[in-house]
N, C-alpha and C positions, 0 to 999 in steps of 0.2 A: 481518546475520549469518545470518539464516535461509537466505538463498539459497546460502550456502557449505556448509551442512551436508551436502547430498547428495554433495559432492565430497570430504569429509574422509576417507572410507574409502580412497580411491585416492591421497590426497596423501601422498607418501613421508615428509616430515618428521613428520606426525601418526602414521603407521604405525610409525616408528622411535623415537617418544617424545622428539623434540627440543623444546626450550623455544620458545615462540612468543609473539608479541605481536599484538594485534588493533588495527587502526586503523579508526576509524568516523567517517563524516560526521555531525556533530551540529549543524551549522548551515550554511545555504546561502542565498545571495542572488544575484539576477540570473539570468543564463543559466549554468547549470551542467550538466555532462554526466550526473551521477548524483545521485539524490535522497537525502534524509535517511535515515539508517539503513544506507546502503551501507557494507560492511566489506571489509577486506583483511587477510589473515593474513600475517605475516612470521616465518619461522623464524630460529633463531640462526645458521644458515648463510647467511641472506640469500635463501632461497627464498620465493616469493610465491604466494599463492592469492587470486584476485580482483583487482579494480581499483577505484580511487576516482574517477579523472578521465579515463580513456582514455589516460593517458600523460603528462599535463601536470605532475603533482606527485608521481608515484609514487616517483621516485628520492629526493627529499627526505624523503618519508614513511618509506621503508625505512631511511634513515640515522637518523631519529628513533626508529624502532621498535627498531633495534639498540642505540641508546643507552639506551632504556628497559629493554631486556633486561639491559644491562650494570649499570645502577644500581638496577633494580627499581622505579623511580618512574613515575607516569603523566605524560603530557604533553598539552598543548593547542597545536595549531599552526593558524595562520591563513594562508590563501593567497588572493591576489587578482591583479589585473592591474597591472603597472607599466609605464607608457609611458616613464618616465625611464630605467629600468635594463633594457636589453635582455637582460641575462644573469640577471635575477632569476627565481627559481622562482615560477611563477604560472600563471594560467588565461588562455589567449589569447582565450577566449570572453568575457572581461570580467566573469565572475561571481566570487563569493567563497565559499570553503569554510572551515569550521571543523572540524578533525580532532581527535578524542580518541584518544590512543594509550595502551594499557594492556597490560602483560605478563600473560598468562593465568596465573591462580593466584597473583597477586602479593599479594592481600589476603585476610584471613580471610573465608571464604564467597564468595570471588571466583569469577569464571567460569573454569572449568578445561576443558582440551582433552578430558579423559575424559568430562566431563559432556556436551559437544557430541557426541562420538562415539557416546554412548548413543542419540542421536536421529538418527543418519545414515540409519536405515531409514525415517524419516518423509519420504516423498516430497512433492513440491509439492502433491499432492492431499489431504494430511492436515493436520489442524488442529494448530497449534503456536504458542506465543508465548514471547518472551524479554523480561524486564524487567531492564535493567542500570542501575546507578548510575554516572553519568559526571561528577559534580562533582569538585572538587579533593580532597574528603574521600573520594571514591568508590572504588569497589570493590564487588564483589559482584554477584550476578545471581540471578534466579529463572527457571527454565524451567517453562513451563506447558503441559501436554499438551492441555488442553481449555479454550481461552480463552473460548469462548461461555458457559460456566457457572461460570467462576472467580469466587469471592467475595473481593474484596480485603480487606474489613473483618475477615474472620475468618482471614486468612492469617498464620501465625506466621513463615513464610519472608520475607514482605514486611516484617513488623514488624522482623525482624532486619536486613533490607536497609536500612531507614530509620533503624536505630540507636535504637530506641525503648526499649531495655532500661533506660536510666537515667531515663526519664521516669515521672512518676506516671500512674496510669490515666486521669484525665480528659484530660490533655494528649495522651497517646498515642492515646486514642480519637478526639479531635478531628482529629489528624493523619491517622489511618487513614481517617476519613470523608472528609476533603479529598482524600486519595489515591484513594479509591474513586470519587469524583465525576468525576475526570479520567481515571483509568486504565480503568475498566470500559467506557466508550463506545469507546475505542480497541481494547481486547481483543475485545469482542463485535462490533465492526464490521470486524475484520480489517485494521486500519490501523496505520501507523507514525507515531509522534509523540514529541515531547519534552515532558515534563511537569515543571514547576517548582513546588516546594512551599516555603512559608515555613518556615524552620528554627525550632526551638523557641525560639531566642534572640530572634526577631523578624524583621521584614521588612527588605529592603535599602532604602537611600536611593534616591530616584527615579533619580538619575544612574547609580548602579551597576547598578540593575535594568535600565535601558535598555541599558547596555553589555553585560550578560549576555544580554539578549534579541537582541543583534545590531544594535541601533539606533545604537550608537556604534562607529565604526571600531576595529578591533583594533590590535595592536601592529605590524602590517605582515606582509608575506609571509614565511611560514616562521618566525615568531617563537615561541619557547617562552614560555608564560605561567608566571611564577614560581610555585612551589608554595605560597609563603607568602601570596599575594595574597588568598586567601579569608578569612583570619583577621585581616586588617588592621583594627585597631580604629577607624581613621579612616573606613573605608568600611562597616563592618558585616559580618555573616556572609553567606556565600554561600548561595543557596537550594539545597535538595536537588534535584538534577536527575536525572531518570530518562528513559532512552531505552526506548521501548516498540516492539517489533516483534511484530505479531500476524498470523497467517495462518489463514484459515478454508478449509474445502473450497471448491473452485471454485464460483463462482456458476453457476446454470443458465441456459442459453439454449434455449428451446423453439421449434423450427421446425415450423410447421404447414403442410404441403403438400409431398408427395413429387413434385417437379417439377424442371426444370432450374435454377430459381432456388434452390430448397432445396439441391440438390446443390452449387452453387457457394458458398452461404453457410456450409455445414457446416464445411469446413476453414478458412475465413476466421475464423469465430467461435472455433474451437479455437486458432488462433494468438493470440487475445486472452486465452486462458486459461479459456474457458468450458467447462463440462460440457454437451455438446450432445445434446439429445433430438430426434429426428425423429418426428413423429406424423402419421398419415394414416389415414383410415377405410377406404381401399381396399387390401386385401392385395396385389393385383397390382402396385400402385405402390410401396407401402412396402417390399416384399420385394426390390426391385431391388438388385443387387450394388453399385451406385454409392453406396448409402447405408450400406454395411457399416462405414465409418469412423466413424459416429456412436457416441457413448458408449452410446446407447440408441435402439432403434427400436421404436415402439409402433404397433400397428394398433388404432385405436379412434376413435370420434367425438371430434373435438377438444375440444368444450366439456365433454363428460362426463369426458374424461381430465383436463383442467385442474381441474375441480371436485373430482375424486377426489384428485388430488395435493395440492390446497390443504387438503382435509379431513384428509389424512394428515399434514400438517405438512411436506411436502417442497417447499413453495413459500415463499419469503421475499421481503423487500424488495429483494434484489439480483437477483431473477429477471427475465429478459427474455423477452418473447413476440413472435415475428415471424410474422405471419399472411400466408402466401404462397399460400393456397389459391385466392384470386380466384374464389370461388364463394359467392354469398349464403347458400345453405343451410348451408354450413359457417361462413362469416365472421360472420354476424349473431349466432347464439347463442354463438359463441366469444368475440367481442368483448364481448358483453354480460357474459359471465362474467369475462373478463380485466379489464374496467374496474371491476368490483366488488371487485377484489382490490388489495392494496397491492404493486404490482409496480414495478420500477425503470423499465421501458420497455415500451410496447405499440405495435407498429407494424403497419400493414396495407398490402399492395401493391395497386396499382390506379391507374387514371387519375384525374384530378380529377373527371370525370363520375361514375366509380364511387364516389369519395369522397363526393360530394354525395348520391348515392342511399343510400350506406351510412349517412351521418349521419341522413338522414330515417328510415330503417328503425330505427335504434337509438333515436332519439327516440320513435318510435311504440311501441317495445318498453318504454319507460319508463326508459331510461338518462338520468340527469341531464345537463344541458348542461355543468356543471362537470367531470363525469367525461370527457366528450368532449374537453375541452381537453387532456387528457393523451394523446390518441391521435395518434400520428405517422403521418399518412396524407395524401398518399402517402408511403410509407416511404422513408427515406434522405435524404442531402444532395443538393442539386442540383449534380451533377458532370457532367451531360450523359451519364449512364450509359445504355447500351442493352443490351449483352449480359448474360447471367446473371453472368459474372465481374465486369463493371463494376458491376452492380447490387449484388453482394455487397460490393464496395469502398465503394459509396455507403452501404449499410446500416451496415457496421462503422465507417465514418467518423462517422456520426451517433451510434452507440453511444459512441464515444470522446468526442465532443463533449458528449453528454448526461451521461455520468458525470463528466466534468471539471467541468461546471457544478454538479453535485450536490455536488462537493467544494469549491465556492466559487471556482473559477477563472473568470476572464473569458475566454470563448472566442470567437474570431473565425473563422468558417467562410469564410476567404478565403485567397488565396495568401500564403505567408510573404514572398515577394519584394515584395509590395505594402504590407506592414505596417512599423511602426516599434516600437522598444522590444524588451525581452527576448522571446525565442521560447519560453522556459519560464516558466510562471506558477508560481513556487515559493512554497508556504506554509511558512514556516520552522517552524511549530509542529506540523504534521502533513502527511503525504504519503500519498496512496492508492497502493497497489501491487498490490492484487488487484482482479479485476473487480467493480466496483460495490460501494458501501458504503451 
């Protein structure tokens, strides 16, 4: 939903006050075109903002959204691939999608179009989070302007979203602590995820819990889940289900070295969503017009600049450092500093011979061997890259592979045509959408 906010101001149905429904991916399996949390708005006139699958299921989702606007109820739709019925609505890629559809403003405290429009000025570089309740009892949303510092256990808005007013203080406190344990890592990490909490009435039976988690096939492509299923006494109460979308300011990528390779890496890194800083100690090099596209250009000794940024709290565990200076008088003190910090990625350019000399110098400078194991040197994936542009592709490819591994995905740095199985490693409980977490 967050990715639609910048477009709301220009979307005519929103500007004219039309009623709208929001359709959101709340479950995904196999190869799917869009991740968990992807949303699409549908107006009462049938206008659409956003996309859920690139065209495979949108028509059926629009029909369901219009029906939801007509009767005011929420819906849950399941879409997959049907080899038997060529005319069935489904995903040709073979994946499975679970779509939650809800009219905006349909529930007390529910998500309203006006609430979203109030945040349209928050661009993709600003922090913002949205917590929505998407179970059958669901309804409601909490918009969080500063997810990095948000305290779940003291939030009256979240307590109302969870429906804790009827509970005693001990039970409500336990549920809020359980919510904080799952929600805060997602909020502070800038991640999207689905959180399920045991309802006050008790937990689900194992079979029902597995079905709700997506381990048991749903009712079939495009099937409406009956609203009454959640309260069936034979199966037990449905868990409280929250969809969390959190966005932090872009992660930083620091390029050390104002040369041809730095000039090529700069726009490539920005395409991945990084806030890019170019740093070089030589004013004549750093001041060249080809680096004007950087978010920040700094003329300073690299190791001093990195240490100052870390001391000022402007470096975090999502930060990437690419050392392209290829000069020991810059490289060694800089890498010594970088490897002492909790950074997402540290890479250094050079030949294998340069790498061996670099390792010897760092060991002699007192850098522990375990810290050296985090150094990506020579930098980049082995793509046979030669030119600066090719090397930039090699570096960004390794960044994507490394941050996917950090999110728990199994990454194969090989050609897709030589592999088997799904091309998207989807974690149905959380999905990373921002650079590095």
